[in-house]
N, C-alpha and C positions, 0 to 999 in steps of 0.2 A: 376204216370203215367200211362194210359194203353194201349196206341195207342202208340209202340214205334219207331222208326226210320228205314225206309225198305231204303237198298242201293241195286241196282244191282251192282255187278259187272262182268265185260267180257272185253270182248275181241275186239279189235275193227275189225270190218270187209269191206270189200271194199265193196263200192254201186255203181251204174250204174251211170256214167256223171253227176254228176250234173244242173240241168235244168240252164234256161236264170233267173239271179237275175229278184226278182216280183216284183216292184213299187208297191207299196200299193195303190197309187192314181190313178193310170190308169186300175188296176186291179179289180174290185171290189168284187169279190171271195175276197181275201182278209182283205180287210180292208171295211168299210162304208161310216161315216159321219163326220170321227174324227180325231185324229191326226195319217198323214200321213207318215211313216217312210217306208226305204229302206229295207226289209226283205233279207236275204241270209238264206235259209232253205233248208233239203234234198229234193229229188224227192218225197219220200213217205210221207215226212210230207206237204208238195204242195200240193199234191193230195188228202190227205187226208181232209186238211183243204177248199181244194175247193168243196169234196161233203159233208162234213158236213154244209157249211153253204148254199147249193143251197137248203140243207132240213130244214132250219134253221127257224122258221117260226116268224116275226115280232111282236116285245114288243107292239105293238099298235095296232094292225088287228089278232092276232094270228093264221095269215095262212102265209105262205110261197111266197117272191115276188120274183116273175119271174124276174125285174128289181131290183138290191138292191138299187139303189138310185134315186127310182120313188119317185112320187111327193107324195106318203105316208111318205114318212121321212122326216120330217120336220127337219129343224138343231134341233131343240128342243129334238130329237131322235138321240143318239150316240152308235154305235155298236163300239168294241171294238174287235180289232181279238187276235188270237192266237201270229203272225207272231209280232205286238205291243206289247203286253205284253208281249214278249221277248228278244224284241230288247229293251224295253227302261229298260229293267230288274225288272219289276212292281212284285208285290210277295200277298200285298191281295187287299182287293177293295179300303181299301183310298186311296192304292198308285194314284191308277186310281183316284180317284172321286175328290184326291186332285186340277187337272189339268182340270175338265171339266168345262165350261162358268156355272153357275147357279146355282153351289154347296159349300159350304162352310162345314168344320170338325172341332168339337171341342174335343180333346182327354184327357180324365184325366189319363194323363201319357204319355209312352210312347207305344214299343210294349206292347200290350195286356191288354193295358188299356181301359176303358169306354170308347165309340165314339161315338159321337152323330153326326147324318145326319140333316142339314139343307139345302132340295131341293129347292130354290126360294122362300126362309124365311119360309117354313115349319117347322112341329117339326119333331123329328126326328119317330117316331110312325105314323109318315101319308106318309111310303113307304112298298110299299110291297118287298123284296126280293124274289126271285124264284130260284130254281133251276129247269134247262130245265119244266121251267113252273111248276112247282109245288111247291108252297109254303112253305119254311120255316120258323120250329116254331118261333113265333117273340117271345115267351118268355114273362117274367116280363113288361120291356119297350114296347112291342107294336113293336120294330125291332129289326131281328134277330141281332145276334152281327155281323158287319161287321168286327170288330176286328180282327174275327175269321175266315174270309172266305179268304181262301187261294186261289188262281188264277191264280198260276202259268203253271198250266196243263191242261187249261180249252182253246176248239175251238174258245171261244169268250166271251165279257158280252156286255150287252144294257143296255142302260139306258132310260130310256122317265122320259124326267121334264115335267108336269104340270097334271092334276087331268087323271086318266085312272079308276074310278069308275066302269065306265058303262063296263069295263070287265074285273076288277077283283075284284069291290067291296069295303069292307068294308076298312080302313084302305089306300086308293090309293089317296088321297087328294094333298099330293106330286108329288108321281112317281112311279115307279118302278123300279127294279133291275133286271135280267135275267140272271144267269150263267149259260154257255150251256158250259155242258160235253160232252166227245164224245158219241152219239147216236148211240148205237149197230147196231141199224139196218141197217145205213147204212154204218160200217166198208167195209172196201173190203180190207186194205192188213192189215198183220201182221208187228208190228212193237215194238220193246221197245226201248223206250226215259226217261234218267234219266239224272239229277243233283247233284252236291251239289255245298256249296260257304260253306264256315268260314268270321271272319273277327270278326271288332269291339266289346267290349262291348259281349265277350264269343260270338259270335254269331253262330250260327249253323243253313244250311237250308239244306234239300234233298227233292226231288220230284221224280218222275218219273212214266210214264203212259204209259200202255200195251192193245195193239188190237191184237183180234183174228178174221181170218175169217176161220169158218170150214163146209164148204156147207151152208146148211137154219141156223144156229150157226153165231150168232156176239159176241163178248166180249169187252167189254171197262172198264178198272180198271186205276184209278189215284191215288195217296197219293201223302201226302209232311208232313214233317213233319219241326217246326220250334222251337231252342230255344235260349234264351237270355240272360243277365243280365242287362242289359240295361243301362241305364246312370246316376237310379237314384239308393240311398240305398235303400234295401230290395223290388226290379221290376224285381225279376224274374218271367219269366214268358217260359211257354212251353206248344206248342199243336200239337196237332196231325190231322189228316184229309184221310180219306179214301170215294172214290167216287165209285160205280160200277154201269157196267147195262149189262143186257145181254137178245138179242134178238133172236127169233124163228121167221125165216118166215112161217108161216104156208098154205100159198101159193099165189100167186101172187098178191103182192100190199094186203097181208092181214101180219099181223104179233102180237106179243104177246111179250111184254119183259119188266122187272124187273126195275127199280131203286131204289138202296139205295145207306147211306150216315150215315156216322158217324163221330161224333169229339168230341175232349178230350183235357183238358187245364187244368193247373195249372198255377193261377197268385198269387206272392204276391203283397200285396195293401198296399202302404205305407200313402195314403190319401197327403194330400196338405202341401205343407211346411210350406205353413201359420200359420198348425195348433200346437198349442206348446205342441204335441204329438206326432208331425212329427219326426223318420219315424215311422208310427203305425205299426201293425204286423200282418194285417189283411191279411186272404189268400182268394181265388174262387175258388173252382175248379166247370169248367161247362163241364157236356156234351148235347149233341145233336145228335138228327136220327130224319133219315124217310126213309121209306119204302111204296114203291109204284108202284103197278103190273097199266100195261095198256097195252089196245086192237086200234088197228090200222085198218081199212081199205083204201084202196088211190084208186081212179080208175082217170079216166081221169079230167073227168066232176066232180068227186066228192070225199070228203073223210070224212070218221068219228072216232071219236075217244071217247075213255073211258077208266077214270081213275081213281082209289082211292088210295090215302094217307094217313099215318098214321106218325103221328110229336110229339118226344120227345124232350122238353129242361129242364135239372132240370138243377139248380145252388146250391153253397152249399155253402152259404155264414160264417168263422167261424173268432173269435180271434178279432171280434168287440169292439171297444172302448167302445161303452155304451152296451153291453155284449146281442148286437141284435140277436144274432146267430139264422141262418135261414136255411131250404131248401127249396127252390122256385121250383115248378114243375107245370110245364105247357105240357098240350097233346091232341093233336089235330088231329082230320079226317076231311080231302077231298075228296069228288068226282065231278065230272064231264062229261058232256056227249057235244061233240062238234059236227054240221055237219055243212061243206062247201059244198057252191052247188057252181058250176064255169060252168056257161052258155058260157061264153066267157072268151075270155085272157085277158078282157080289166075288166069284172062284177064276183064279188064272193057276195055270201049271206050268210051270219054264223048266223046261230041260236044254243045257248045254253042251257044247266040247270046245277046247282051247289047244292050242301050240303055243309055247314060246320060247325064244333061244335069247343067251346076251351073250358077246364077246368083249372083252375089256384087252387092251392093250398100252402099255406106256412106252412110250422112246424118248430115251434119252438127246438130250440136244447134246449134253455134256456129260457123257458114259464117265463113269469112277467107279471104284469100288462099293461106295453108298449108292451109286446111282446106276443101276444094272437094269433093261431092259427086261420084262413081264407080259405075260398075258395068259389068259385063260378064257375060258368060257363053257357055258351049260347051256342046258335046253330043259324041257318038261313040256309034259304037254296034260290035261285037266278032262274032268269032266263031273258035272254038276247037275243038280235038281230043285227045286224050289217049288211049296206048294202057300198061298197067297189067299188067307180065307175068311171070309166073316166066317160065326158061329151063332148059334143061337144065345139069346138075352143081350145082343148088342156088344161080344165077344170078336175080338180077331184076330187071325192067326196065320204068323209065319214062319216057316221052316225053311230052312234052305242047307245042305249037305255037298260036299266036296271031296274028290281026293284028287288028286296030283303027283302024277309018277316021275319022280327027278331023274335024270342020269349021271347025275355028278354029288349029289347031295341023299339025302334019306330025302324017303315019300312020305307024304303028309295027307292024312285026313284031317277036313274041319268042318262045323255044322255052324248052325246059327238057330237059335228057337226065342218070338217072342212074342210075346201072348199081351194084349188090352183090352180094356172096356171102358163102353162111354156111358155115361149116366147123364143122360138127354135131358132129366130134368133138371139137374144143377149143373152140368156144362162141365162138367168130372172127368178127368181121364183116367186110367191108374193103369200102369204099364208094369212088366218085366220081362228083362231078356238078359238070355244065357250065351255065349260065343266063343270060337277060337280060334286062333288064328297064330301064322307062322312065318317066318324070314328066310330064303334061303343067303349067303353072305353078300355082303355087296362089294364091288369091283373094290373098293382099297382098305377089304378086308384079308383079302387075297393077292392083288399083287404088287404087295407092299412085302410077302413073307418072304424067311431065307428061304433059299434054294432046297436046303435040307426036308421045307416042310412041307407035307403033301394038303393041297387047300380041301380036300375032298374027304380032310377027316376032322372039319369044320363040323358042331351038329348045328339046325339051322334051331336059330332061336323061336321058342316056343310058349304061348299067352294062352292063359285061361279068364275070359272078362264075366263077367255081371254089371246089370243095374236094374234099380227098382226105383220108381218114383210117382209123380202126378203131375197133372196138367192142370189149372182152375178157374174158367172164365169167371171175372169180375163183374157182376153189373155190365151182360150181355157179352157177346163176342168181340168187341173192343177192348176187354181189358183181360189180360191175364196173367197167371204165377207158374210157373213153371218147377219142380222141385226136382231131382235126379242125384242118386246116391249111385256111385261106381267102383269098382274095386278092377284090377287086374294084377296076375301075379305071372311074371316073365321069366322064364329059364333058359339060361345060353345064352345069354344077352351079351355078344363081341365086342370087342374092343382092342386098343391097339397096346401094347409093352413097352412102355415110355423109356425105358433103358437100351432097349433096340431097338424099338420098332418096328421089330423083322417078325415076333412073334405075338402069336393072338393070345388072350384073356378071355375069360367068360363067365359072370358072374349073374346070380337071380338076383329078382328082387320083386316088391310086395308094393303096388298102386291104389292109393285109394284116394277117393275126392267126394267133393258136394257140388253142383252145378245151381244157380238158383239165376230165373230170367225172371223178367217184368217186364211184359210191353201193356204199351196204353196207348189210346187213342180217343180222349175225353171228347173230341170235336174233329169236325174237318180241318180244321188251322191249327192242329196241335199232337204232336206225335211225341212220344217218350220210351226210351229202353233202357234199364239196368240187367247187367250181370257181374254175377260174384261168382268165385270159384274159391275153395278151398282142395288143397292138394298136399296128400303127403305120401314121398314117394321115397322107399327105403331097400337098402341094402341089403339083403340078410345073408349070400355067399358068395364071398369071392375078393375080388379087390379090382374094382372099378379105374383103370389111367393105371394101371399097375399100385393102384394105392393112393398117385397123388391127387385122388379123384373123389376118393375114398373107399372104405370096408364093413365087414357086415357092422350095421348097424346105426350106419352113417346114412344123410339123407344125397339123393342122384343131386348133382348140380346143376344149376340153370334154370332151376321150377320152381319159381316163386310158388312159396307157402301159400298164401293170397293173393288174387288178382281181380283185380275192377275194370270196367268199362259202363259207361254211361252218355249218353245224346237225346236230344229233344233238337227236332223244327217245327218252326215255327211258320206258317203260310197262308200268304194274302191270295188275289186274284191272279197278279204278275208277279211276285219274289217270295223266297220265301228264305229263311234265317235260322242255320240253327249252330250248337253248340255241342262238341263233346270230351269225354276225357277219357283218359286208363292210364293204369298204373300197376307196379309188381311190387310187394312188398314181402320182407323176409327170407330175402334170396341171396344163396350161395352161388360163388361162382369154382368155387373147391372147399373142404375140409378148412377151417380157420380162417376163410377170406371170403369176409360178409360182405356182399352191397350193400350201397343206403337203396329205402325204399324210395320211390317216384310218384310223381301223378303227374302228366303232360296235359296240356290242352289242347284243343283247337275250334277254331269259329270259320263258317264260310256263311255265302249268301249267292243268291241269282237274283238275277231279273227278266223278265221277259221281252225285251223290250215289242216285239211282234211275234204273228204267229210262227214265225222259222227263227229269229233270231234271239239268243239267247246271250248277256255276259254274267262270266260270276265271278267267285274271288275266295280268297282265305288265306287266314291265319296259323301257320304251324307253330307250335311250341311258342305259345303264345304269350307263357309267361317266364320267356326262356329259361329252363329248368337246365340246372345241369347233371344230368344222372349219364349212367352207361347201362347196356342190357346186357355185357360181359368187360370185364376189366383190361384198362389201354385203348377202348375203342367207345369212342364221347360221342355221343348224338348228338344229331344237328339243332343248333339256335334255330331262336325267332325264325320265321322266313314269313314273306310274304309274295303271293301270284294272285294272277289275275290270265284270265282269258275269255274265249265268245264260241261259241256253236252256232252255228248253223245246219237246218237241213232243208231239204225240200223232196219233196215226192206225191205222189197221186194214188 
């Protein structure tokens, strides 16, 4: 392991009297549109979070929202604040996504195991993953490995469900996820926060966040470390991450900053318990990184930013049972310039341009006829524009368009049109949205191809998406219900031929679904949420995985027809207790291979010993439910975990 655990140890220091407890339902700064909890935070954390949230661009507009719950943020856009992340004791992105409407996860194993993400039934590589607006390296599978993405020290996480290619280009058919670490440009306080946790399966975690302000220089650094033996044989996992941002105020409203990110992990891979070779002795070592300088100018009626990002992702897979030991490398370059003009508080015009390039290589460690070296690279440039404006009679319009000029694949144009209307007298919002998306092939789609196959002949995947719905407040803004119906048509979905593993297959699909979200905070001491998703994802043409996972008329596998999540938090002056459950029902792993329904529960709680010291603990899978999200990969049984958090700042 090349990134070692860091644990700050220091004496507790007195702080000023604690501010009144923040109810994140009624306080727009603390959270936006998702699970509402009561957060017990020290004043320094509350102040810093307020400043950061006020300057965080919305994932669907790339511009900060003056009113965080304004109409542009439909129910299909969720923001989870740092207060919620800590209150619910969530540590990686998967912990959040499992309790988000319209999202399902499939994990090949437990902590650290390869995780597939299906947003509204789309593929894993149909989602863009960002860190403070910059793309993280997509790697071989086309989706940054979300099992490695720690969220315990973040300011917030934003999730957009549905195509956003008109803002983010290729890969954004299913949506986007933006991890928001502390932006050093807006650091106002000096603070140190550190936590540690231990528990079942030889699990140990720790994390820390440091913010510093010295005149015109702001610094924000956070790191995390996680090690566990998991609840399966030969499944040890170790992962470390560090993120850093340093910013300099060059003049009033003029900034230069550098964002950095590094991740390093080791994972033992036992494979499926159904295999006669289980447990296999495979090893995966993964390293990834990002380096991104940025220049920004902010004025009353306009702002401008330009950044460059260099990303890397290296996976070393060894001890493969078929001797397919390889090093998989991906290198990426991204540059983007963005100009926003705000003639009024109600209207923003946006124009921008971007450039992207990706290079993939496979280097065999054990060369052979079925394990040949491979490489491919491609690039594209983009222009995009957007109008975000209020209309008469409380309508709101968001329109964006984009053109991506590809050097190796078919060039594409995409658009989004979103219209909403608020009825203030009844607390009702109705909305409709249409959008298009596309995706060029991922690394695994072409570096495994037969030498006789030209990768550039693969057609990009294309989608047309629509959604309609409403959000209704019930007895005030503290209670609401949202209903969304969505439909996605995806053509040219790329998969592999299971007979050769070197030839591509492409299928057309139709996906529709319903999302129902309920939020309630009847008092400052109680917060409740409930999400339900119905999904119907059908193959209309072609053979998915060569027919092994479906043909025309069959359901796409690994996407539950029904999904449910719910939770509540009860709070006192110095404590909070909570419980959550989630489940998947009517599940297929392949045609004819039905997985059992499951419902899994967790409980958690914390106690504020003093103003800057907190104890917390939780039970995962409290009923020791035996279930799998994919066949042969059992989920962990009941586990108990406990830890402490300390904060010093002023």
